[in-house]
One Martini backbone bead per residue (centre of mass of N, CA, C, O) as a GRO file, in nm:
protein
  335
    1UNK     BB    1  15.277   3.190  15.368
    2UNK     BB    2  15.149   2.979  15.575
    3UNK     BB    3  15.203   2.745  15.785
    4UNK     BB    4  15.129   2.446  15.868
    5UNK     BB    5  14.893   2.274  16.057
    6UNK     BB    6  14.738   2.041  16.247
    7UNK     BB    7  14.469   2.087  16.101
    8UNK     BB    8  14.572   2.032  15.814
    9UNK     BB    9  14.656   1.741  15.867
   10UNK     BB   10  14.379   1.636  15.956
   11UNK     BB   11  14.229   1.704  15.695
   12UNK     BB   12  14.407   1.543  15.497
   13UNK     BB   13  14.371   1.260  15.670
   14UNK     BB   14  14.083   1.236  15.815
   15UNK     BB   15  14.126   1.346  16.113
   16UNK     BB   16  14.205   1.423  16.422
   17UNK     BB   17  14.400   1.615  16.617
   18UNK     BB   18  14.452   1.402  16.840
   19UNK     BB   19  14.565   1.186  16.648
   20UNK     BB   20  14.803   1.345  16.547
   21UNK     BB   21  14.937   1.373  16.823
   22UNK     BB   22  14.983   1.073  16.870
   23UNK     BB   23  15.168   1.026  16.631
   24UNK     BB   24  15.388   1.247  16.706
   25UNK     BB   25  15.439   1.085  16.993
   26UNK     BB   26  15.446   0.762  16.925
   27UNK     BB   27  15.198   0.611  16.951
   28UNK     BB   28  15.061   0.263  16.981
   29UNK     BB   29  14.727   0.340  16.957
   30UNK     BB   30  14.752   0.340  16.644
   31UNK     BB   31  14.655   0.266  16.351
   32UNK     BB   32  14.836   0.209  16.075
   33UNK     BB   33  14.655   0.361  15.864
   34UNK     BB   34  14.645   0.627  16.024
   35UNK     BB   35  14.945   0.680  16.049
   36UNK     BB   36  15.003   0.689  15.745
   37UNK     BB   37  14.815   0.928  15.682
   38UNK     BB   38  14.957   1.134  15.860
   39UNK     BB   39  15.250   1.110  15.748
   40UNK     BB   40  15.169   1.187  15.461
   41UNK     BB   41  15.061   1.471  15.530
   42UNK     BB   42  15.321   1.580  15.649
   43UNK     BB   43  15.488   1.555  15.389
   44UNK     BB   44  15.305   1.714  15.189
   45UNK     BB   45  15.299   1.985  15.379
   46UNK     BB   46  15.555   2.030  15.565
   47UNK     BB   47  15.527   1.964  15.861
   48UNK     BB   48  15.618   2.139  16.175
   49UNK     BB   49  15.654   2.119  16.486
   50UNK     BB   50  15.605   2.299  16.781
   51UNK     BB   51  15.809   2.249  17.034
   52UNK     BB   52  15.740   2.465  17.242
   53UNK     BB   53  15.433   2.426  17.249
   54UNK     BB   54  15.437   2.124  17.318
   55UNK     BB   55  15.589   2.146  17.587
   56UNK     BB   56  15.374   2.316  17.729
   57UNK     BB   57  15.127   2.121  17.692
   58UNK     BB   58  15.292   1.855  17.813
   59UNK     BB   59  15.526   1.912  18.017
   60UNK     BB   60  15.756   1.866  17.792
   61UNK     BB   61  16.074   1.843  17.605
   62UNK     BB   62  16.164   1.581  17.451
   63UNK     BB   63  16.424   1.504  17.625
   64UNK     BB   64  16.746   1.326  17.651
   65UNK     BB   65  16.984   1.249  17.860
   66UNK     BB   66  17.346   1.192  17.789
   67UNK     BB   67  17.592   1.042  17.995
   68UNK     BB   68  17.936   1.038  17.933
   69UNK     BB   69  18.225   0.906  18.057
   70UNK     BB   70  18.364   0.849  17.750
   71UNK     BB   71  18.412   0.990  17.439
   72UNK     BB   72  18.660   0.785  17.342
   73UNK     BB   73  18.475   0.540  17.340
   74UNK     BB   74  18.374   0.338  17.076
   75UNK     BB   75  18.144   0.168  17.206
   76UNK     BB   76  17.945   0.409  17.252
   77UNK     BB   77  17.862   0.439  16.958
   78UNK     BB   78  17.702   0.177  16.938
   79UNK     BB   79  17.505   0.248  17.162
   80UNK     BB   80  17.389   0.505  17.028
   81UNK     BB   81  17.284   0.355  16.772
   82UNK     BB   82  17.063   0.208  16.955
   83UNK     BB   83  16.926   0.448  17.108
   84UNK     BB   84  16.826   0.677  16.905
   85UNK     BB   85  16.605   0.554  16.715
   86UNK     BB   86  16.386   0.500  16.937
   87UNK     BB   87  16.365   0.786  17.036
   88UNK     BB   88  16.296   0.918  16.764
   89UNK     BB   89  16.035   0.750  16.710
   90UNK     BB   90  15.922   0.909  16.993
   91UNK     BB   91  16.016   1.221  16.981
   92UNK     BB   92  16.321   1.214  17.078
   93UNK     BB   93  16.604   1.395  17.218
   94UNK     BB   94  16.945   1.432  17.244
   95UNK     BB   95  17.164   1.512  17.528
   96UNK     BB   96  17.498   1.568  17.556
   97UNK     BB   97  17.738   1.458  17.807
   98UNK     BB   98  18.048   1.521  17.998
   99UNK     BB   99  18.170   1.377  18.275
  100UNK     BB  100  18.467   1.463  18.279
  101UNK     BB  101  18.420   1.767  18.261
  102UNK     BB  102  18.246   1.798  18.511
  103UNK     BB  103  18.464   1.703  18.709
  104UNK     BB  104  18.687   1.913  18.639
  105UNK     BB  105  18.471   2.163  18.706
  106UNK     BB  106  18.277   2.069  18.956
  107UNK     BB  107  18.020   1.947  18.853
  108UNK     BB  108  17.725   1.831  18.845
  109UNK     BB  109  17.651   1.569  18.654
  110UNK     BB  110  17.309   1.612  18.636
  111UNK     BB  111  17.215   1.912  18.656
  112UNK     BB  112  17.191   2.013  18.358
  113UNK     BB  113  16.936   1.831  18.296
  114UNK     BB  114  16.752   1.964  18.500
  115UNK     BB  115  16.775   2.255  18.395
  116UNK     BB  116  16.662   2.148  18.100
  117UNK     BB  117  16.423   1.947  18.148
  118UNK     BB  118  16.459   1.660  18.124
  119UNK     BB  119  16.281   1.354  18.101
  120UNK     BB  120  16.563   1.197  18.096
  121UNK     BB  121  16.830   0.944  18.178
  122UNK     BB  122  17.143   0.835  18.031
  123UNK     BB  123  17.400   0.631  18.156
  124UNK     BB  124  17.732   0.597  18.019
  125UNK     BB  125  17.898   0.414  18.212
  126UNK     BB  126  18.132   0.465  18.452
  127UNK     BB  127  18.092   0.596  18.769
  128UNK     BB  128  18.251   0.707  19.058
  129UNK     BB  129  17.944   0.814  19.171
  130UNK     BB  130  17.637   0.678  19.190
  131UNK     BB  131  17.506   0.869  19.412
  132UNK     BB  132  17.466   1.113  19.210
  133UNK     BB  133  17.176   0.989  19.107
  134UNK     BB  134  16.962   1.020  19.328
  135UNK     BB  135  16.839   1.303  19.280
  136UNK     BB  136  16.751   1.252  18.979
  137UNK     BB  137  16.583   0.982  19.030
  138UNK     BB  138  16.354   1.143  19.193
  139UNK     BB  139  16.256   1.311  18.912
  140UNK     BB  140  16.371   1.109  18.688
  141UNK     BB  141  16.432   0.888  18.465
  142UNK     BB  142  16.682   0.617  18.495
  143UNK     BB  143  16.956   0.487  18.293
  144UNK     BB  144  17.200   0.230  18.286
  145UNK     BB  145  17.481   0.190  18.052
  146UNK     BB  146  17.759  -0.023  18.065
  147UNK     BB  147  17.715  -0.093  18.376
  148UNK     BB  148  17.755  -0.244  18.740
  149UNK     BB  149  17.689  -0.059  18.946
  150UNK     BB  150  17.537   0.061  19.192
  151UNK     BB  151  17.195   0.172  19.228
  152UNK     BB  152  16.928   0.327  19.261
  153UNK     BB  153  16.618   0.311  19.304
  154UNK     BB  154  16.455   0.262  18.987
  155UNK     BB  155  16.715   0.175  18.827
  156UNK     BB  156  16.816   0.080  18.527
  157UNK     BB  157  17.017  -0.196  18.386
  158UNK     BB  158  17.236  -0.206  18.093
  159UNK     BB  159  17.426  -0.490  17.968
  160UNK     BB  160  17.673  -0.689  17.932
  161UNK     BB  161  17.798  -1.021  17.962
  162UNK     BB  162  18.101  -1.034  18.106
  163UNK     BB  163  18.142  -1.323  18.203
  164UNK     BB  164  18.079  -1.464  17.935
  165UNK     BB  165  18.281  -1.318  17.752
  166UNK     BB  166  18.542  -1.398  17.906
  167UNK     BB  167  18.496  -1.699  17.872
  168UNK     BB  168  18.503  -1.723  17.566
  169UNK     BB  169  18.798  -1.613  17.520
  170UNK     BB  170  18.952  -1.805  17.711
  171UNK     BB  171  18.854  -2.075  17.582
  172UNK     BB  172  18.971  -2.020  17.307
  173UNK     BB  173  19.273  -2.027  17.393
  174UNK     BB  174  19.272  -2.305  17.523
  175UNK     BB  175  19.176  -2.453  17.263
  176UNK     BB  176  19.455  -2.376  17.111
  177UNK     BB  177  19.681  -2.439  17.371
  178UNK     BB  178  19.694  -2.243  17.592
  179UNK     BB  179  19.855  -2.170  17.926
  180UNK     BB  180  19.997  -1.887  17.909
  181UNK     BB  181  19.784  -1.645  18.048
  182UNK     BB  182  19.692  -1.303  18.016
  183UNK     BB  183  19.553  -1.018  18.202
  184UNK     BB  184  19.429  -0.700  18.123
  185UNK     BB  185  19.291  -0.489  18.334
  186UNK     BB  186  19.051  -0.302  18.486
  187UNK     BB  187  18.778  -0.114  18.612
  188UNK     BB  188  18.541  -0.171  18.803
  189UNK     BB  189  18.283  -0.386  18.764
  190UNK     BB  190  18.352  -0.478  18.479
  191UNK     BB  191  18.651  -0.543  18.527
  192UNK     BB  192  18.597  -0.751  18.752
  193UNK     BB  193  18.425  -0.953  18.591
  194UNK     BB  194  18.641  -1.022  18.379
  195UNK     BB  195  18.863  -1.115  18.570
  196UNK     BB  196  18.707  -1.335  18.729
  197UNK     BB  197  18.641  -1.508  18.480
  198UNK     BB  198  18.924  -1.570  18.391
  199UNK     BB  199  19.013  -1.711  18.656
  200UNK     BB  200  18.793  -1.929  18.660
  201UNK     BB  201  18.872  -2.071  18.396
  202UNK     BB  202  19.162  -2.138  18.470
  203UNK     BB  203  19.091  -2.315  18.712
  204UNK     BB  204  18.902  -2.521  18.563
  205UNK     BB  205  19.182  -2.600  18.380
  206UNK     BB  206  19.442  -2.598  18.570
  207UNK     BB  207  19.573  -2.267  18.531
  208UNK     BB  208  19.638  -2.083  18.781
  209UNK     BB  209  19.964  -2.078  18.774
  210UNK     BB  210  19.953  -1.933  18.461
  211UNK     BB  211  19.800  -1.690  18.561
  212UNK     BB  212  19.783  -1.346  18.464
  213UNK     BB  213  19.766  -1.013  18.627
  214UNK     BB  214  19.733  -0.685  18.488
  215UNK     BB  215  19.710  -0.368  18.529
  216UNK     BB  216  19.475  -0.118  18.405
  217UNK     BB  217  19.305   0.182  18.215
  218UNK     BB  218  19.168   0.147  17.913
  219UNK     BB  219  19.426   0.218  17.750
  220UNK     BB  220  19.676   0.217  17.525
  221UNK     BB  221  19.909   0.291  17.715
  222UNK     BB  222  19.837   0.086  17.935
  223UNK     BB  223  19.867  -0.163  17.749
  224UNK     BB  224  20.162  -0.121  17.677
  225UNK     BB  225  20.290  -0.131  17.958
  226UNK     BB  226  20.177  -0.407  18.044
  227UNK     BB  227  20.300  -0.570  17.804
  228UNK     BB  228  20.596  -0.516  17.860
  229UNK     BB  229  20.597  -0.661  18.132
  230UNK     BB  230  20.495  -0.940  18.025
  231UNK     BB  231  20.684  -0.984  17.754
  232UNK     BB  232  20.974  -0.927  17.918
  233UNK     BB  233  20.956  -1.191  18.059
  234UNK     BB  234  21.007  -1.477  18.179
  235UNK     BB  235  20.785  -1.682  18.064
  236UNK     BB  236  20.597  -1.573  17.874
  237UNK     BB  237  20.315  -1.524  17.742
  238UNK     BB  238  20.107  -1.653  17.464
  239UNK     BB  239  19.866  -1.477  17.588
  240UNK     BB  240  19.633  -1.188  17.560
  241UNK     BB  241  19.378  -1.044  17.768
  242UNK     BB  242  19.196  -0.776  17.700
  243UNK     BB  243  18.956  -0.561  17.833
  244UNK     BB  244  18.995  -0.401  17.554
  245UNK     BB  245  19.060  -0.275  17.247
  246UNK     BB  246  19.248  -0.044  17.327
  247UNK     BB  247  19.442  -0.216  17.491
  248UNK     BB  248  19.515  -0.411  17.254
  249UNK     BB  249  19.667  -0.202  17.086
  250UNK     BB  250  19.898  -0.175  17.292
  251UNK     BB  251  19.988  -0.470  17.271
  252UNK     BB  252  20.064  -0.470  16.970
  253UNK     BB  253  20.284  -0.254  17.000
  254UNK     BB  254  20.463  -0.405  17.202
  255UNK     BB  255  20.518  -0.654  17.034
  256UNK     BB  256  20.658  -0.505  16.801
  257UNK     BB  257  20.888  -0.374  16.975
  258UNK     BB  258  20.982  -0.681  17.073
  259UNK     BB  259  20.961  -0.875  16.809
  260UNK     BB  260  20.664  -0.980  16.797
  261UNK     BB  261  20.437  -1.204  16.659
  262UNK     BB  262  20.104  -1.168  16.531
  263UNK     BB  263  20.025  -1.493  16.643
  264UNK     BB  264  20.293  -1.662  16.650
  265UNK     BB  265  20.404  -1.564  16.947
  266UNK     BB  266  20.130  -1.394  17.011
  267UNK     BB  267  19.821  -1.365  17.147
  268UNK     BB  268  19.533  -1.139  17.088
  269UNK     BB  269  19.272  -0.980  17.282
  270UNK     BB  270  18.964  -0.830  17.307
  271UNK     BB  271  18.687  -0.588  17.379
  272UNK     BB  272  18.363  -0.496  17.195
  273UNK     BB  273  18.379  -0.467  16.885
  274UNK     BB  274  18.501  -0.235  16.749
  275UNK     BB  275  18.611  -0.058  16.481
  276UNK     BB  276  18.906  -0.118  16.544
  277UNK     BB  277  18.896  -0.436  16.518
  278UNK     BB  278  18.815  -0.403  16.190
  279UNK     BB  279  19.077  -0.331  16.104
  280UNK     BB  280  19.277  -0.478  15.874
  281UNK     BB  281  19.565  -0.436  16.029
  282UNK     BB  282  19.436  -0.590  16.284
  283UNK     BB  283  19.216  -0.803  16.318
  284UNK     BB  284  19.056  -0.855  16.600
  285UNK     BB  285  19.013  -1.052  16.851
  286UNK     BB  286  18.681  -1.058  17.003
  287UNK     BB  287  18.403  -0.911  17.185
  288UNK     BB  288  18.071  -0.891  17.138
  289UNK     BB  289  17.889  -0.650  17.346
  290UNK     BB  290  17.615  -0.545  17.234
  291UNK     BB  291  17.581  -0.230  17.198
  292UNK     BB  292  17.322  -0.189  17.033
  293UNK     BB  293  17.137  -0.353  17.228
  294UNK     BB  294  17.187  -0.186  17.480
  295UNK     BB  295  17.071   0.076  17.366
  296UNK     BB  296  16.788  -0.027  17.295
  297UNK     BB  297  16.712  -0.121  17.585
  298UNK     BB  298  16.748   0.151  17.721
  299UNK     BB  299  16.523   0.292  17.566
  300UNK     BB  300  16.296   0.100  17.651
  301UNK     BB  301  16.314   0.153  17.955
  302UNK     BB  302  16.250   0.454  17.940
  303UNK     BB  303  15.974   0.430  17.802
  304UNK     BB  304  15.845   0.263  18.025
  305UNK     BB  305  15.870   0.486  18.240
  306UNK     BB  306  15.697   0.697  18.091
  307UNK     BB  307  15.440   0.485  18.101
  308UNK     BB  308  15.454   0.401  18.433
  309UNK     BB  309  15.685   0.223  18.516
  310UNK     BB  310  15.764   0.094  18.810
  311UNK     BB  311  15.968   0.016  19.057
  312UNK     BB  312  16.220  -0.167  19.045
  313UNK     BB  313  16.509  -0.218  18.929
  314UNK     BB  314  16.661  -0.351  18.634
  315UNK     BB  315  16.838  -0.629  18.484
  316UNK     BB  316  17.007  -0.621  18.161
  317UNK     BB  317  17.144  -0.882  17.952
  318UNK     BB  318  17.357  -0.907  17.689
  319UNK     BB  319  17.471  -1.115  17.450
  320UNK     BB  320  17.763  -1.236  17.366
  321UNK     BB  321  18.034  -1.260  17.109
  322UNK     BB  322  18.265  -1.428  16.923
  323UNK     BB  323  18.546  -1.279  16.733
  324UNK     BB  324  18.730  -1.435  16.493
  325UNK     BB  325  19.053  -1.355  16.381
  326UNK     BB  326  19.409  -1.260  16.339
  327UNK     BB  327  19.526  -1.273  16.671
  328UNK     BB  328  19.481  -1.595  16.673
  329UNK     BB  329  19.660  -1.893  16.786
  330UNK     BB  330  19.863  -2.118  16.823
  331UNK     BB  331  20.117  -2.189  16.997
  332UNK     BB  332  20.422  -2.230  17.024
  333UNK     BB  333  20.602  -2.521  17.023
  334UNK     BB  334  20.773  -2.457  17.288
  335UNK     BB  335  20.509  -2.481  17.480
   0.00000   0.00000   0.00000
């Protein structure tokens, strides 16, 4: 028995072959009742498009490269959860790449996606050399998600509002009565924005002299080492603002090793509202960095570029929200 063809779908739905093609490509130019008739015929017949033939006829592979700076970062999972459904809805498939592996092996970061003839590229997270995107951005649409470094012309950037998020969490701690507050910082433009916002809020409340900043590397181990330095000193801070949730886990471990109770002796906050922060035995106060919304907007930007939207790259910032959980409280009375 031969497999159903696009002609069979058109006959079953009572439409033309060209309209079936529009529906399968995710076009928004089809009336809802016609789209429903086509999709119903596809299901009833068990029709599966011939991807290779369609790629040849459209001169597109209907694939989108997704280059992840760090596969271990759980916030990127939330971002991908927002990115993939909209791409899938428009008949596009993701090809994941590991930027760290490419760097270790000396490969061009974006070259594999060009070799595979991807239709577009979404770069997730901070890259050490944004200039590496210039060559690929001249050939296919590129969107950067979750980073704030300078990008080539015509590249859209979608990220959380890091200045606002850091302000929310710092003001939360000040509102609880904390005065000696430390920040374990990250790196790159995002890390700098969060650090600068922390310092700005502390200055605005007359607390610049009691604000501490300790460098970190966005890892649990880095958070642990930085917290040991901060919490083992005389006049230790009563609250620690970690640059991300993973760093905050390291802070919690350091506090436990030093015999400090969270939040009774020291309050701890994270950033990103990853699945880690919602584990019941951690229940971390953190900032929801709108990862799902960042991913959805990144997909929308890429689709707009596919549809012919040119011009300069745009910056889209998603609004963060404070998630107050169990790791923050008023400071000890002795403060």
